[in-house]
C-alpha positions as CSV (number, residue, x, y, z in Angstrom):
1,M,109.3,39.0,-3.1
2,A,105.7,40.0,-2.9
3,V,104.7,43.0,-5.1
4,A,102.9,46.0,-3.5
5,R,100.3,47.5,-5.8
6,R,100.3,51.3,-6.1
7,H,97.2,53.4,-6.8
8,V,97.7,57.0,-7.5
9,V,95.0,58.0,-9.9
10,L,91.6,59.0,-8.6
11,A,88.8,56.8,-9.9
12,P,85.8,58.6,-11.4
13,L,83.1,59.5,-8.9
14,V,80.5,57.6,-10.8
15,L,81.4,53.9,-10.6
16,L,79.3,50.8,-10.7
17,A,81.0,49.6,-7.4
18,A,80.2,52.9,-5.7
19,V,76.5,52.9,-6.4
20,L,76.0,49.5,-4.9
21,A,74.8,49.5,-1.3
22,A,77.7,49.1,1.2
23,P,77.4,45.8,3.2
24,P,76.8,45.9,7.0
25,A,79.6,45.6,9.5
26,S,80.8,42.2,10.6
27,A,83.1,40.7,13.2
28,A,86.0,41.1,10.7
29,D,85.5,44.8,10.4
30,W,86.8,47.9,12.2
31,P,83.8,50.3,12.0
32,G,85.4,53.4,13.5
33,W,87.5,55.0,16.1
34,R,89.6,52.4,18.0
35,G,87.4,49.6,16.8
36,A,83.9,48.3,17.5
37,N,84.1,49.2,21.2
38,R,86.2,52.3,20.9
39,D,88.8,50.8,23.2
40,G,91.7,50.0,20.8
41,V,91.2,46.2,21.4
42,S,90.8,43.7,18.6
43,T,89.2,40.3,19.3
44,E,90.9,38.7,16.3
45,T,93.1,35.7,16.8
46,G,95.4,33.7,14.6
47,L,97.7,36.7,14.1
48,L,101.5,36.8,13.8
49,Q,103.1,36.6,17.3
50,E,106.4,37.9,16.0
51,W,107.6,39.7,12.9
52,A,110.5,38.8,10.7
53,P,113.1,41.6,10.1
54,G,111.4,44.2,8.0
55,G,108.0,43.6,9.4
56,P,104.9,41.7,8.2
57,P,104.2,41.3,4.4
58,L,102.9,44.4,2.7
59,E,99.8,43.4,0.8
60,W,99.2,46.7,-1.0
61,K,99.7,50.4,-0.9
62,A,97.2,53.1,-1.9
63,S,97.8,56.8,-2.4
64,G,95.6,59.8,-2.9
65,I,93.7,60.3,0.4
66,G,95.3,63.6,1.2
67,T,97.0,65.0,4.3
68,G,95.7,64.2,7.7
69,Y,96.1,62.3,10.9
70,S,92.8,60.5,11.1
71,S,92.7,56.7,11.2
72,V,90.4,54.5,9.0
73,A,87.2,52.6,9.3
74,V,87.0,49.2,7.6
75,V,83.5,47.8,6.9
76,G,82.4,45.3,4.3
77,D,84.4,45.7,1.1
78,R,85.2,49.4,1.8
79,I,87.7,51.5,3.7
80,Y,86.8,55.0,4.8
81,A,89.2,57.9,5.5
82,T,89.4,61.7,5.6
83,G,92.0,64.0,4.3
84,D,92.8,67.4,2.9
85,K,93.0,67.2,-0.9
86,G,92.5,69.6,-3.7
87,G,91.8,72.6,-1.5
88,E,89.1,71.0,0.6
89,Q,88.7,68.5,3.4
90,Q,87.2,65.3,2.0
91,V,85.8,61.8,3.0
92,F,87.1,59.0,0.9
93,A,85.9,55.5,0.2
94,L,88.4,52.9,-0.9
95,S,88.2,49.3,-2.1
96,R,89.3,46.9,0.7
97,D,90.9,44.8,-2.1
98,G,93.7,47.0,-3.2
99,G,92.8,50.5,-2.0
100,E,91.3,51.9,-5.2
101,I,89.4,55.1,-4.5
102,L,85.7,54.6,-5.2
103,W,84.3,58.0,-4.3
104,R,85.1,61.1,-2.4
105,A,82.8,63.7,-0.8
106,K,83.3,67.2,0.6
107,L,83.7,67.5,4.4
108,G,84.7,71.1,4.9
109,P,87.6,73.6,4.5
110,T,91.2,72.4,4.8
111,F,93.2,72.8,8.0
112,D,96.5,74.4,7.1
113,E,97.1,71.9,4.2
114,R,100.6,73.3,3.4
115,R,101.9,72.1,6.8
116,G,100.4,68.6,6.3
117,N,97.9,69.0,9.1
118,G,94.5,67.9,7.8
119,P,91.6,66.2,9.7
120,R,92.1,64.1,12.8
121,G,88.7,62.5,13.4
122,T,88.1,59.0,12.2
123,P,84.9,58.3,10.2
124,V,82.3,55.9,11.8
125,V,80.2,53.5,9.6
126,D,76.8,52.2,10.6
127,D,73.8,50.8,8.8
128,G,74.9,52.0,5.3
129,R,75.9,55.5,6.4
130,V,79.3,57.2,7.1
131,Y,79.6,59.9,9.7
132,A,82.6,62.2,9.8
133,L,83.6,65.4,11.6
134,G,86.0,67.9,10.1
135,T,88.4,70.2,11.8
136,D,86.2,73.2,11.2
137,G,83.3,71.5,13.0
138,D,81.6,70.3,9.9
139,L,79.6,67.1,10.6
140,V,78.3,65.1,7.7
141,C,76.2,62.0,7.2
142,L,76.9,60.3,3.8
143,E,75.6,57.2,2.0
144,A,78.3,54.6,2.5
145,G,77.8,53.2,-1.0
146,T,77.9,56.4,-3.0
147,G,79.1,59.3,-0.8
148,K,75.9,61.2,-1.4
149,E,75.3,63.7,1.4
150,I,72.2,62.9,3.6
151,W,72.5,65.7,6.2
152,R,75.1,68.2,7.5
153,K,75.6,70.3,10.6
154,N,78.3,72.6,11.9
155,L,79.3,72.4,15.6
156,S,80.2,76.1,15.8
157,R,77.3,77.7,13.8
158,D,74.5,75.3,14.9
159,Y,75.5,74.8,18.5
160,G,77.8,77.7,19.5
161,G,80.6,75.1,19.9
162,K,84.2,75.9,20.8
163,M,87.5,74.1,21.2
164,M,89.7,74.4,24.3
165,S,92.7,75.4,22.2
166,R,93.9,75.9,18.6
167,W,94.1,72.5,17.0
168,M,90.4,72.4,15.9
169,W,87.9,69.6,16.2
170,S,89.5,66.2,16.4
171,E,86.6,64.0,17.7
172,S,85.3,60.8,16.2
173,P,81.5,60.8,16.6
174,L,79.8,58.0,18.5
175,V,76.9,55.9,17.0
176,D,74.8,54.5,19.7
177,G,71.5,52.8,18.7
178,D,69.3,55.3,16.9
179,R,71.5,58.3,17.6
180,L,74.8,60.0,16.9
181,V,76.6,61.7,19.8
182,F,79.3,64.3,19.6
183,T,80.9,67.2,21.5
184,P,80.4,70.8,20.4
185,G,81.8,72.0,23.7
186,A,79.3,74.9,24.2
187,W,78.0,75.7,27.7
188,N,74.5,74.8,26.7
189,A,75.5,72.1,24.2
190,G,78.5,70.4,25.7
191,L,77.4,67.0,24.3
192,V,74.7,66.6,21.7
193,A,72.7,63.6,20.5
194,V,70.9,63.7,17.2
195,D,68.8,61.2,15.3
196,K,71.4,59.3,13.1
197,V,69.1,59.1,10.1
198,T,67.7,62.7,10.0
199,G,70.2,64.7,12.1
200,K,67.4,66.1,14.2
201,D,68.3,67.0,17.7
202,I,67.3,64.5,20.5
203,W,69.0,66.5,23.4
204,R,71.6,69.0,24.2
205,S,73.6,68.6,27.4
206,V,74.3,71.5,29.7
207,I,77.7,71.1,31.4
208,P,78.1,73.2,34.6
209,E,81.4,74.6,35.9
210,I,83.4,71.7,37.3
211,G,86.6,73.4,38.3
212,A,89.4,75.9,37.4
213,E,91.8,73.5,35.7
214,G,91.9,73.3,31.9
215,K,89.9,75.5,29.6
216,D,86.3,75.8,28.5
217,G,85.2,73.9,25.3
218,A,85.6,70.5,23.8
219,G,88.9,68.6,24.1
220,Y,90.5,66.3,21.6
221,S,89.0,63.1,22.9
222,S,86.0,60.9,21.8
223,I,83.0,59.8,23.7
224,V,82.6,56.3,25.2
225,V,79.7,54.5,26.7
226,S,79.6,53.5,30.4
227,N,76.9,51.7,32.5
228,G,78.7,52.6,35.7
229,A,76.6,52.7,38.9
230,G,73.8,51.0,36.8
231,V,73.1,54.1,34.7
232,K,73.9,54.2,31.0
233,Q,75.9,57.3,30.3
234,Y,78.3,59.0,27.9
235,V,81.8,59.7,29.3
236,Q,84.0,62.3,27.7
237,L,87.2,64.1,28.4
238,M,86.5,67.8,27.7
239,G,88.5,71.0,28.2
240,R,87.7,71.1,31.9
241,G,88.1,67.4,32.5
242,L,86.1,64.2,32.6
243,V,82.3,64.3,32.5
244,G,79.4,61.9,32.4
245,V,76.0,62.6,31.0
246,R,72.9,60.4,31.1
247,A,72.4,58.7,27.8
248,S,68.6,58.9,27.8
249,D,68.2,62.7,28.1
250,G,71.7,64.2,28.3
251,K,71.4,65.2,31.9
252,Y,74.8,66.1,33.5
253,L,75.7,63.4,36.1
254,W,79.2,64.1,37.3
255,G,82.5,65.9,36.5
256,Y,86.1,65.6,37.5
257,N,88.4,68.6,37.0
258,R,91.8,67.6,38.4
259,V,93.0,65.6,35.3
260,A,92.5,68.6,32.9
261,N,95.3,70.7,31.5
262,D,94.9,74.0,29.7
263,V,96.6,73.0,26.4
264,A,95.1,69.7,25.1
265,N,93.2,66.9,26.8
266,V,93.4,64.1,24.3
267,A,93.2,60.4,25.3
268,T,89.9,58.6,25.0
269,P,88.8,57.5,28.5
270,I,88.9,53.8,29.5
271,V,85.8,52.3,31.1
272,R,85.2,49.0,32.9
273,G,82.2,48.4,35.1
274,D,81.9,51.2,37.6
275,L,85.4,52.4,36.8
276,V,86.6,55.3,34.5
277,F,90.3,55.9,33.8
278,G,91.6,59.1,32.3
279,S,95.0,60.5,31.5
280,T,96.4,63.8,30.1
281,G,99.9,65.1,29.3
282,Y,101.4,68.5,29.8
283,Q,102.7,67.4,33.2
284,T,99.2,66.6,34.5
285,G,98.8,62.8,35.2
286,S,96.1,60.1,35.4
287,V,93.1,59.2,37.5
288,L,90.9,56.2,38.3
289,L,87.3,57.1,39.2
290,E,84.7,54.9,40.7
291,L,81.1,55.7,39.8
292,E,78.4,55.4,42.5
293,R,74.7,56.1,42.8
294,A,73.7,59.4,44.3
295,G,69.9,59.6,44.6
296,D,68.6,59.5,41.0
297,G,72.0,60.4,39.7
298,V,75.7,59.3,39.8
299,K,78.8,60.7,41.5
300,A,82.4,60.0,40.7
301,R,84.8,59.2,43.5
302,E,88.6,59.4,43.1
303,R,90.2,56.0,43.7
304,Y,93.7,57.2,43.0
305,F,95.6,59.9,41.1
306,L,99.0,59.2,39.5
307,D,101.2,62.2,39.1
308,A,102.9,63.1,35.8
309,K,106.1,61.4,36.7
310,T,104.2,58.1,37.2
311,L,101.8,58.1,34.2
312,Q,100.8,60.8,31.8
313,N,99.6,60.1,28.3
314,H,100.2,63.0,26.0
315,H,98.3,61.5,23.0
316,G,98.1,58.1,21.5
317,G,95.8,56.7,24.1
318,L,95.8,53.6,26.3
319,V,94.5,50.0,26.0
320,L,93.1,47.8,28.9
321,V,94.0,44.1,28.5
322,G,93.0,41.9,31.4
323,D,93.7,43.9,34.6
324,H,96.4,46.0,33.1
325,L,96.7,49.2,31.1
326,Y,99.3,49.6,28.4
327,A,100.3,53.0,27.0
328,G,103.1,55.4,26.0
329,H,104.1,57.4,29.1
330,G,105.6,60.9,29.3
331,H,104.9,64.1,27.6
332,N,105.9,63.5,24.0
333,K,108.0,60.6,25.0
334,G,105.9,57.4,24.5
335,F,107.9,55.3,27.0
336,P,106.1,51.9,27.1
337,I,104.4,51.3,30.5
338,C,102.2,48.7,32.1
339,V,100.0,49.7,35.0
340,E,97.5,47.7,37.1
341,L,94.1,49.3,36.7
342,E,92.7,48.7,40.1
343,S,95.7,49.8,42.1
344,G,97.6,52.1,39.9
345,K,100.8,50.1,40.5
346,V,103.4,50.2,37.7
347,A,104.1,46.6,36.7
348,W,106.9,47.7,34.4
349,G,108.2,50.4,32.2
350,G,107.9,54.2,32.2
351,N,111.6,54.7,31.4
352,I,112.2,52.3,28.5
353,R,113.6,53.9,25.4
354,N,113.2,51.7,22.3
355,A,113.7,52.6,18.6
356,G,110.6,54.7,18.7
357,T,110.6,58.4,19.7
358,D,108.1,60.9,20.9
359,S,104.4,60.0,21.3
360,A,103.0,56.6,20.6
361,T,99.6,55.2,19.6
362,V,98.6,51.8,20.9
363,L,96.4,48.9,19.7
364,Y,95.9,45.4,21.2
365,A,95.4,42.2,19.2
366,D,95.9,38.5,20.0
367,G,98.3,38.9,22.9
368,R,100.3,41.7,21.4
369,I,100.4,45.5,21.7
370,Y,101.2,47.4,18.6
371,F,103.1,50.6,19.4
372,R,103.3,53.2,16.6
373,Y,105.7,56.0,17.2
374,Q,105.9,59.6,15.9
375,N,109.1,58.9,14.1
376,G,107.4,56.1,12.1
377,V,108.7,53.1,14.0
378,L,106.1,50.4,14.6
379,L,106.8,47.8,17.3
380,L,105.1,44.6,18.4
381,I,105.3,44.1,22.2
382,E,104.1,41.3,24.4
383,A,100.9,42.2,26.3
384,S,102.1,40.8,29.6
385,P,102.5,42.4,33.1
386,D,105.6,40.2,33.6
387,G,107.9,42.4,31.6
388,Y,108.7,44.3,28.4
389,V,109.5,42.0,25.5
390,E,109.7,43.1,21.9
391,K,108.5,40.8,19.1
392,G,109.5,42.7,16.1
393,S,109.6,46.1,14.5
394,F,109.7,48.0,11.2
395,E,109.8,51.5,9.8
396,I,106.7,52.9,8.1
397,P,107.6,54.0,4.5
398,D,107.6,57.6,3.4
399,V,107.3,59.3,6.8
400,T,107.8,63.1,6.3
401,G,106.3,64.5,9.5
402,P,104.7,63.3,12.7
403,S,103.5,59.7,12.2
404,W,100.4,59.9,14.4
405,P,97.3,58.1,13.0
406,H,96.0,55.3,15.1
407,L,96.2,51.8,13.6
408,A,93.3,49.5,12.6
409,I,93.1,45.7,12.3
410,A,90.4,43.9,10.3
411,D,90.3,40.3,9.1
412,G,94.0,39.8,9.6
413,R,95.1,43.0,8.0
414,L,96.9,45.9,9.7
415,Y,96.0,49.3,8.2
416,V,98.6,52.0,8.6
417,R,97.7,55.5,7.4
418,E,100.6,57.8,6.6
419,Q,99.4,61.1,5.3
420,D,98.4,60.6,1.6
421,N,99.3,56.9,1.7
422,L,97.5,53.9,3.2
423,Y,99.5,50.7,3.8
424,C,97.8,47.3,4.2
425,Y,99.9,44.6,5.9
426,D,99.0,40.9,6.2
427,V,99.5,40.0,9.8
428,R,97.8,36.5,9.7
429,A,99.9,33.8,11.3
430,D,99.2,31.4,8.4
431,R,101.3,33.7,6.2
432,R,104.3,33.5,8.5
433,S,106.6,32.3,5.7
434,A,105.5,35.0,3.2
435,S,108.3,37.3,2.1
436,V,108.3,40.9,3.1
437,A,107.3,43.4,0.4
438,R,109.3,46.5,0.2
439,D,107.8,49.4,-1.8
């Protein structure tokens, strides 16, 4: 039986390993929210196509990263996470080989640490820097090698930002070229782009009223890049719905209100070509928009709208594989579903109850969808429109509350954050015969 290594003691902040410059991202990395393209899709191959009873081998377990629901970024020889620990919200850097904590840095105040809430946003790593957004709107840029703070902003104090409802900021900022883009949610600073090195403003986007559904402010989603209708733009799901702003100057291009609800708009939009897909829970539904040129701007035309009975993603997101979307359907239900993107036709699912309960996060890699459920069950499912086929499952250890963090895959390892713990599983196919480690 393989032995899982346990790390519970914080390493000193001054370590030789921590002062060395962090290496740049590579194809075997997972640099931030939902991977390199922010779509929950891994390009890795050679992974296990089915799991033995008990799941894939546990390579190591690390502890000490605090409470929180954020996922992890994996770049070079480091892993980056956020958590509430010791009376403050922090950013952590861990060794990729074993999970030893190399440094930690202050992010902001805790978010109801006693209830095990903590931060939701995933750090993003780029060019030797780590960017993280805390629940109180604190945005920091840190040296990836040392954790030294380079610059800091606050979305409320600096931009008049607000959230649509009470669960605080949950976004994972976007690095795009020379800039960092994020969503304060203010009327005159709906989205903001700053210089990623200095933090100096490049532009602030004014978002007009787009409809009565939902609430003013930022939602719980994260920005993605689209080149729909031939115009580079940032697409975001805000409190009032989907919006697109021009990447060059932040000019508002289009908005779509019908998909918004007034509690929490969460799932990161899916983009492909001229298409934008969005979904929300709370008995709302899903939409496919097609972007078209309109003079020197862009307009969004509704291709179809799916009601809440057909497809609503509460939280946990969706992945697009080939021509089909895969997700957990239903408000706080997570029923596996496969839907054809272009037509909105359900290929299968929407009423399947497996061993998982409540909401489910999803990730795609090497022909398989990884479904992680709120009750801590993790399932491997075929990514095929032909039907629902399970290829293995296991229960995440030490689950004491909602098991929500999104998964990450890097270099054949599956990273599973569960509050204060981080589990690293070996999902390479060439380790098929390895025994399962049980902590």
